[in-house]
PyMOL Python script that loads the backbone (N, CA, C, O; Angstrom):
from pymol import cmd

cmd.read_pdbstr("""\
ATOM      1  N   MET A   1     -57.486 144.034 191.727  1.00  0.00           N
ATOM      2  CA  MET A   1     -57.991 143.535 190.456  1.00  0.00           C
ATOM      3  C   MET A   1     -58.919 142.366 190.734  1.00  0.00           C
ATOM      4  O   MET A   1     -58.547 141.439 191.452  1.00  0.00           O
ATOM      5  N   GLY A   2     -60.093 142.397 190.188  1.00  0.00           N
ATOM      6  CA  GLY A   2     -61.048 141.327 190.414  1.00  0.00           C
ATOM      7  C   GLY A   2     -61.117 140.373 189.238  1.00  0.00           C
ATOM      8  O   GLY A   2     -60.728 140.708 188.119  1.00  0.00           O
ATOM      9  N   TYR A   3     -61.607 139.205 189.505  1.00  0.00           N
ATOM     10  CA  TYR A   3     -61.753 138.175 188.485  1.00  0.00           C
ATOM     11  C   TYR A   3     -63.209 137.746 188.428  1.00  0.00           C
ATOM     12  O   TYR A   3     -63.907 137.758 189.442  1.00  0.00           O
ATOM     13  N   THR A   4     -63.662 137.369 187.247  1.00  0.00           N
ATOM     14  CA  THR A   4     -64.954 136.725 187.111  1.00  0.00           C
ATOM     15  C   THR A   4     -64.700 135.234 187.154  1.00  0.00           C
ATOM     16  O   THR A   4     -63.979 134.689 186.318  1.00  0.00           O
ATOM     17  N   CYS A   5     -65.299 134.578 188.137  1.00  0.00           N
ATOM     18  CA  CYS A   5     -65.116 133.140 188.305  1.00  0.00           C
ATOM     19  C   CYS A   5     -66.407 132.422 187.968  1.00  0.00           C
ATOM     20  O   CYS A   5     -67.502 132.954 188.155  1.00  0.00           O
ATOM     21  N   PHE A   6     -66.262 131.228 187.478  1.00  0.00           N
ATOM     22  CA  PHE A   6     -67.390 130.378 187.148  1.00  0.00           C
ATOM     23  C   PHE A   6     -67.317 129.141 188.025  1.00  0.00           C
ATOM     24  O   PHE A   6     -66.235 128.591 188.234  1.00  0.00           O
ATOM     25  N   ARG A   7     -68.451 128.700 188.538  1.00  0.00           N
ATOM     26  CA  ARG A   7     -68.518 127.546 189.432  1.00  0.00           C
ATOM     27  C   ARG A   7     -68.680 126.277 188.609  1.00  0.00           C
ATOM     28  O   ARG A   7     -69.449 126.246 187.647  1.00  0.00           O
ATOM     29  N   THR A   8     -67.959 125.237 188.985  1.00  0.00           N
ATOM     30  CA  THR A   8     -68.113 123.939 188.330  1.00  0.00           C
ATOM     31  C   THR A   8     -69.130 123.104 189.096  1.00  0.00           C
ATOM     32  O   THR A   8     -69.504 123.451 190.217  1.00  0.00           O
ATOM     33  N   SER A   9     -69.569 122.023 188.507  1.00  0.00           N
ATOM     34  CA  SER A   9     -70.534 121.149 189.185  1.00  0.00           C
ATOM     35  C   SER A   9     -69.914 120.442 190.385  1.00  0.00           C
ATOM     36  O   SER A   9     -70.636 119.945 191.249  1.00  0.00           O
ATOM     37  N   GLU A  10     -68.576 120.391 190.450  1.00  0.00           N
ATOM     38  CA  GLU A  10     -67.876 119.761 191.578  1.00  0.00           C
ATOM     39  C   GLU A  10     -67.477 120.784 192.641  1.00  0.00           C
ATOM     40  O   GLU A  10     -66.638 120.491 193.493  1.00  0.00           O
ATOM     41  N   LYS A  11     -68.073 121.990 192.599  1.00  0.00           N
ATOM     42  CA  LYS A  11     -67.831 123.077 193.561  1.00  0.00           C
ATOM     43  C   LYS A  11     -66.445 123.694 193.458  1.00  0.00           C
ATOM     44  O   LYS A  11     -65.978 124.352 194.388  1.00  0.00           O
ATOM     45  N   GLY A  12     -65.800 123.483 192.340  1.00  0.00           N
ATOM     46  CA  GLY A  12     -64.563 124.193 192.065  1.00  0.00           C
ATOM     47  C   GLY A  12     -64.895 125.490 191.340  1.00  0.00           C
ATOM     48  O   GLY A  12     -66.067 125.824 191.163  1.00  0.00           O
ATOM     49  N   SER A  13     -63.886 126.209 190.927  1.00  0.00           N
ATOM     50  CA  SER A  13     -64.075 127.455 190.192  1.00  0.00           C
ATOM     51  C   SER A  13     -63.050 127.529 189.075  1.00  0.00           C
ATOM     52  O   SER A  13     -61.970 126.944 189.161  1.00  0.00           O
ATOM     53  N   PHE A  14     -63.406 128.261 188.022  1.00  0.00           N
ATOM     54  CA  PHE A  14     -62.419 128.522 186.986  1.00  0.00           C
ATOM     55  C   PHE A  14     -62.593 129.942 186.469  1.00  0.00           C
ATOM     56  O   PHE A  14     -63.663 130.539 186.588  1.00  0.00           O
ATOM     57  N   THR A  15     -61.540 130.459 185.904  1.00  0.00           N
ATOM     58  CA  THR A  15     -61.548 131.796 185.336  1.00  0.00           C
ATOM     59  C   THR A  15     -60.906 131.742 183.955  1.00  0.00           C
ATOM     60  O   THR A  15     -60.037 130.912 183.690  1.00  0.00           O
ATOM     61  N   VAL A  16     -61.343 132.627 183.097  1.00  0.00           N
ATOM     62  CA  VAL A  16     -60.807 132.712 181.742  1.00  0.00           C
ATOM     63  C   VAL A  16     -60.182 134.096 181.584  1.00  0.00           C
ATOM     64  O   VAL A  16     -60.829 135.111 181.844  1.00  0.00           O
ATOM     65  N   THR A  17     -58.930 134.127 181.160  1.00  0.00           N
ATOM     66  CA  THR A  17     -58.206 135.382 180.990  1.00  0.00           C
ATOM     67  C   THR A  17     -57.733 135.502 179.548  1.00  0.00           C
ATOM     68  O   THR A  17     -57.179 134.556 178.988  1.00  0.00           O
ATOM     69  N   GLY A  18     -57.951 136.655 178.958  1.00  0.00           N
ATOM     70  CA  GLY A  18     -57.476 136.900 177.603  1.00  0.00           C
ATOM     71  C   GLY A  18     -56.062 137.441 177.607  1.00  0.00           C
ATOM     72  O   GLY A  18     -55.727 138.326 178.395  1.00  0.00           O
ATOM     73  N   LEU A  19     -55.238 136.911 176.729  1.00  0.00           N
ATOM     74  CA  LEU A  19     -53.867 137.398 176.547  1.00  0.00           C
ATOM     75  C   LEU A  19     -53.779 138.013 175.155  1.00  0.00           C
ATOM     76  O   LEU A  19     -53.467 137.323 174.184  1.00  0.00           O
ATOM     77  N   THR A  20     -54.053 139.298 175.062  1.00  0.00           N
ATOM     78  CA  THR A  20     -54.092 139.934 173.746  1.00  0.00           C
ATOM     79  C   THR A  20     -52.753 139.869 173.031  1.00  0.00           C
ATOM     80  O   THR A  20     -52.712 139.727 171.809  1.00  0.00           O
ATOM     81  N   TRP A  21     -51.659 139.970 173.775  1.00  0.00           N
ATOM     82  CA  TRP A  21     -50.332 139.940 173.155  1.00  0.00           C
ATOM     83  C   TRP A  21     -50.033 138.591 172.509  1.00  0.00           C
ATOM     84  O   TRP A  21     -49.233 138.511 171.577  1.00  0.00           O
ATOM     85  N   ALA A  22     -50.679 137.524 173.005  1.00  0.00           N
ATOM     86  CA  ALA A  22     -50.457 136.187 172.456  1.00  0.00           C
ATOM     87  C   ALA A  22     -51.632 135.710 171.609  1.00  0.00           C
ATOM     88  O   ALA A  22     -51.589 134.627 171.026  1.00  0.00           O
ATOM     89  N   LYS A  23     -52.693 136.538 171.548  1.00  0.00           N
ATOM     90  CA  LYS A  23     -53.926 136.151 170.860  1.00  0.00           C
ATOM     91  C   LYS A  23     -54.388 134.787 171.359  1.00  0.00           C
ATOM     92  O   LYS A  23     -54.613 133.854 170.588  1.00  0.00           O
ATOM     93  N   ALA A  24     -54.521 134.712 172.684  1.00  0.00           N
ATOM     94  CA  ALA A  24     -54.865 133.443 173.326  1.00  0.00           C
ATOM     95  C   ALA A  24     -55.714 133.702 174.568  1.00  0.00           C
ATOM     96  O   ALA A  24     -55.823 134.834 175.040  1.00  0.00           O
ATOM     97  N   ILE A  25     -56.306 132.640 175.080  1.00  0.00           N
ATOM     98  CA  ILE A  25     -56.991 132.681 176.371  1.00  0.00           C
ATOM     99  C   ILE A  25     -56.387 131.606 177.266  1.00  0.00           C
ATOM    100  O   ILE A  25     -55.889 130.585 176.791  1.00  0.00           O
ATOM    101  N   VAL A  26     -56.441 131.858 178.562  1.00  0.00           N
ATOM    102  CA  VAL A  26     -55.952 130.903 179.554  1.00  0.00           C
ATOM    103  C   VAL A  26     -57.117 130.548 180.460  1.00  0.00           C
ATOM    104  O   VAL A  26     -57.831 131.430 180.936  1.00  0.00           O
ATOM    105  N   VAL A  27     -57.308 129.269 180.697  1.00  0.00           N
ATOM    106  CA  VAL A  27     -58.319 128.791 181.636  1.00  0.00           C
ATOM    107  C   VAL A  27     -57.577 128.267 182.856  1.00  0.00           C
ATOM    108  O   VAL A  27     -56.797 127.320 182.758  1.00  0.00           O
ATOM    109  N   GLU A  28     -57.829 128.900 184.030  1.00  0.00           N
ATOM    110  CA  GLU A  28     -57.194 128.486 185.277  1.00  0.00           C
ATOM    111  C   GLU A  28     -58.279 128.001 186.228  1.00  0.00           C
ATOM    112  O   GLU A  28     -59.432 128.420 186.124  1.00  0.00           O
ATOM    113  N   TYR A  29     -57.914 127.118 187.156  1.00  0.00           N
ATOM    114  CA  TYR A  29     -58.930 126.539 188.024  1.00  0.00           C
ATOM    115  C   TYR A  29     -58.474 126.497 189.477  1.00  0.00           C
ATOM    116  O   TYR A  29     -57.283 126.476 189.786  1.00  0.00           O
ATOM    117  N   ALA A  30     -59.471 126.485 190.352  1.00  0.00           N
ATOM    118  CA  ALA A  30     -59.260 126.294 191.788  1.00  0.00           C
ATOM    119  C   ALA A  30     -60.199 125.170 192.214  1.00  0.00           C
ATOM    120  O   ALA A  30     -61.332 125.087 191.741  1.00  0.00           O
ATOM    121  N   LEU A  31     -59.729 124.319 193.095  1.00  0.00           N
ATOM    122  CA  LEU A  31     -60.512 123.144 193.479  1.00  0.00           C
ATOM    123  C   LEU A  31     -61.598 123.445 194.505  1.00  0.00           C
ATOM    124  O   LEU A  31     -62.478 122.615 194.733  1.00  0.00           O
ATOM    125  N   SER A  32     -61.548 124.625 195.128  1.00  0.00           N
ATOM    126  CA  SER A  32     -62.563 124.969 196.130  1.00  0.00           C
ATOM    127  C   SER A  32     -62.814 126.472 196.110  1.00  0.00           C
ATOM    128  O   SER A  32     -62.033 127.240 195.548  1.00  0.00           O
ATOM    129  N   GLU A  33     -63.912 126.874 196.731  1.00  0.00           N
ATOM    130  CA  GLU A  33     -64.233 128.294 196.839  1.00  0.00           C
ATOM    131  C   GLU A  33     -63.178 129.020 197.671  1.00  0.00           C
ATOM    132  O   GLU A  33     -62.829 130.163 197.378  1.00  0.00           O
ATOM    133  N   THR A  34     -62.673 128.355 198.704  1.00  0.00           N
ATOM    134  CA  THR A  34     -61.638 128.949 199.553  1.00  0.00           C
ATOM    135  C   THR A  34     -60.386 129.258 198.740  1.00  0.00           C
ATOM    136  O   THR A  34     -59.819 130.344 198.862  1.00  0.00           O
ATOM    137  N   GLU A  35     -59.952 128.312 197.913  1.00  0.00           N
ATOM    138  CA  GLU A  35     -58.777 128.542 197.065  1.00  0.00           C
ATOM    139  C   GLU A  35     -59.026 129.694 196.097  1.00  0.00           C
ATOM    140  O   GLU A  35     -58.142 130.521 195.874  1.00  0.00           O
ATOM    141  N   ALA A  36     -60.216 129.749 195.526  1.00  0.00           N
ATOM    142  CA  ALA A  36     -60.540 130.821 194.581  1.00  0.00           C
ATOM    143  C   ALA A  36     -60.509 132.179 195.274  1.00  0.00           C
ATOM    144  O   ALA A  36     -59.980 133.144 194.722  1.00  0.00           O
ATOM    145  N   LYS A  37     -61.066 132.260 196.468  1.00  0.00           N
ATOM    146  CA  LYS A  37     -61.072 133.528 197.205  1.00  0.00           C
ATOM    147  C   LYS A  37     -59.665 133.981 197.561  1.00  0.00           C
ATOM    148  O   LYS A  37     -59.407 135.179 197.682  1.00  0.00           O
ATOM    149  N   LYS A  38     -58.755 133.029 197.730  1.00  0.00           N
ATOM    150  CA  LYS A  38     -57.357 133.352 198.038  1.00  0.00           C
ATOM    151  C   LYS A  38     -56.520 133.513 196.770  1.00  0.00           C
ATOM    152  O   LYS A  38     -55.303 133.688 196.841  1.00  0.00           O
ATOM    153  N   ASN A  39     -57.176 133.455 195.612  1.00  0.00           N
ATOM    154  CA  ASN A  39     -56.512 133.579 194.311  1.00  0.00           C
ATOM    155  C   ASN A  39     -55.465 132.487 194.100  1.00  0.00           C
ATOM    156  O   ASN A  39     -54.404 132.739 193.529  1.00  0.00           O
ATOM    157  N   LEU A  40     -55.766 131.283 194.561  1.00  0.00           N
ATOM    158  CA  LEU A  40     -54.859 130.142 194.415  1.00  0.00           C
ATOM    159  C   LEU A  40     -55.272 129.290 193.217  1.00  0.00           C
ATOM    160  O   LEU A  40     -55.542 128.097 193.352  1.00  0.00           O
ATOM    161  N   PHE A  41     -55.317 129.910 192.064  1.00  0.00           N
ATOM    162  CA  PHE A  41     -55.693 129.200 190.846  1.00  0.00           C
ATOM    163  C   PHE A  41     -54.494 128.440 190.305  1.00  0.00           C
ATOM    164  O   PHE A  41     -53.374 128.950 190.290  1.00  0.00           O
ATOM    165  N   GLU A  42     -54.741 127.229 189.866  1.00  0.00           N
ATOM    166  CA  GLU A  42     -53.709 126.404 189.237  1.00  0.00           C
ATOM    167  C   GLU A  42     -53.595 126.808 187.773  1.00  0.00           C
ATOM    168  O   GLU A  42     -54.582 127.187 187.142  1.00  0.00           O
ATOM    169  N   ASP A  43     -52.383 126.722 187.243  1.00  0.00           N
ATOM    170  CA  ASP A  43     -52.202 126.997 185.824  1.00  0.00           C
ATOM    171  C   ASP A  43     -53.029 126.009 185.031  1.00  0.00           C
ATOM    172  O   ASP A  43     -53.038 124.807 185.298  1.00  0.00           O
ATOM    173  N   GLY A  44     -53.706 126.541 184.070  1.00  0.00           N
ATOM    174  CA  GLY A  44     -54.566 125.690 183.265  1.00  0.00           C
ATOM    175  C   GLY A  44     -54.058 125.584 181.848  1.00  0.00           C
ATOM    176  O   GLY A  44     -52.854 125.591 181.594  1.00  0.00           O
ATOM    177  N   ASP A  45     -54.995 125.486 180.935  1.00  0.00           N
ATOM    178  CA  ASP A  45     -54.660 125.308 179.529  1.00  0.00           C
ATOM    179  C   ASP A  45     -54.627 126.646 178.808  1.00  0.00           C
ATOM    180  O   ASP A  45     -55.379 127.565 179.129  1.00  0.00           O
ATOM    181  N   LEU A  46     -53.749 126.730 177.839  1.00  0.00           N
ATOM    182  CA  LEU A  46     -53.613 127.899 176.982  1.00  0.00           C
ATOM    183  C   LEU A  46     -54.210 127.548 175.625  1.00  0.00           C
ATOM    184  O   LEU A  46     -53.840 126.546 175.013  1.00  0.00           O
ATOM    185  N   PHE A  47     -55.127 128.376 175.167  1.00  0.00           N
ATOM    186  CA  PHE A  47     -55.787 128.147 173.883  1.00  0.00           C
ATOM    187  C   PHE A  47     -55.497 129.328 172.967  1.00  0.00           C
ATOM    188  O   PHE A  47     -55.881 130.458 173.268  1.00  0.00           O
ATOM    189  N   TYR A  48     -54.823 129.071 171.854  1.00  0.00           N
ATOM    190  CA  TYR A  48     -54.544 130.117 170.874  1.00  0.00           C
ATOM    191  C   TYR A  48     -55.770 130.301 169.994  1.00  0.00           C
ATOM    192  O   TYR A  48     -56.320 129.335 169.465  1.00  0.00           O
ATOM    193  N   LEU A  49     -56.193 131.552 169.845  1.00  0.00           N
ATOM    194  CA  LEU A  49     -57.432 131.829 169.132  1.00  0.00           C
ATOM    195  C   LEU A  49     -57.374 131.413 167.673  1.00  0.00           C
ATOM    196  O   LEU A  49     -58.391 130.993 167.121  1.00  0.00           O
ATOM    197  N   ASN A  50     -56.222 131.517 167.031  1.00  0.00           N
ATOM    198  CA  ASN A  50     -56.143 131.111 165.624  1.00  0.00           C
ATOM    199  C   ASN A  50     -56.340 129.607 165.465  1.00  0.00           C
ATOM    200  O   ASN A  50     -56.757 129.154 164.399  1.00  0.00           O
ATOM    201  N   GLU A  51     -56.049 128.828 166.500  1.00  0.00           N
ATOM    202  CA  GLU A  51     -56.267 127.379 166.438  1.00  0.00           C
ATOM    203  C   GLU A  51     -57.730 127.020 166.687  1.00  0.00           C
ATOM    204  O   GLU A  51     -58.163 125.911 166.376  1.00  0.00           O
ATOM    205  N   LEU A  52     -58.491 127.965 167.252  1.00  0.00           N
ATOM    206  CA  LEU A  52     -59.901 127.713 167.533  1.00  0.00           C
ATOM    207  C   LEU A  52     -60.797 128.106 166.371  1.00  0.00           C
ATOM    208  O   LEU A  52     -61.970 127.735 166.348  1.00  0.00           O
ATOM    209  N   ASP A  53     -60.264 128.856 165.398  1.00  0.00           N
ATOM    210  CA  ASP A  53     -61.050 129.276 164.240  1.00  0.00           C
ATOM    211  C   ASP A  53     -61.421 128.068 163.396  1.00  0.00           C
ATOM    212  O   ASP A  53     -60.596 127.202 163.105  1.00  0.00           O
ATOM    213  N   GLU A  54     -62.698 128.040 163.012  1.00  0.00           N
ATOM    214  CA  GLU A  54     -63.132 126.973 162.108  1.00  0.00           C
ATOM    215  C   GLU A  54     -63.000 127.484 160.685  1.00  0.00           C
ATOM    216  O   GLU A  54     -63.464 128.579 160.367  1.00  0.00           O
ATOM    217  N   GLU A  55     -62.389 126.718 159.853  1.00  0.00           N
ATOM    218  CA  GLU A  55     -62.223 127.121 158.452  1.00  0.00           C
ATOM    219  C   GLU A  55     -63.021 126.229 157.556  1.00  0.00           C
ATOM    220  O   GLU A  55     -63.011 126.408 156.339  1.00  0.00           O
TER     221      GLU A  55
END
""", "prot")
cmd.dss("prot")
cmd.show_as("cartoon", "prot")
cmd.util.cbc("prot")
cmd.orient("prot")
């Protein structure tokens, strides 16, 4: 299974994963390209989509 990673300005990486069952997204990060290649992402923040809706 592959991931789409995004590079940060500090040479880290992050990935965004959708959790359809929770109606949320998770942002996980790795501090280096080596960690990202080894899939050593740290648990990040969980964002519930209903909380992101602007009303």
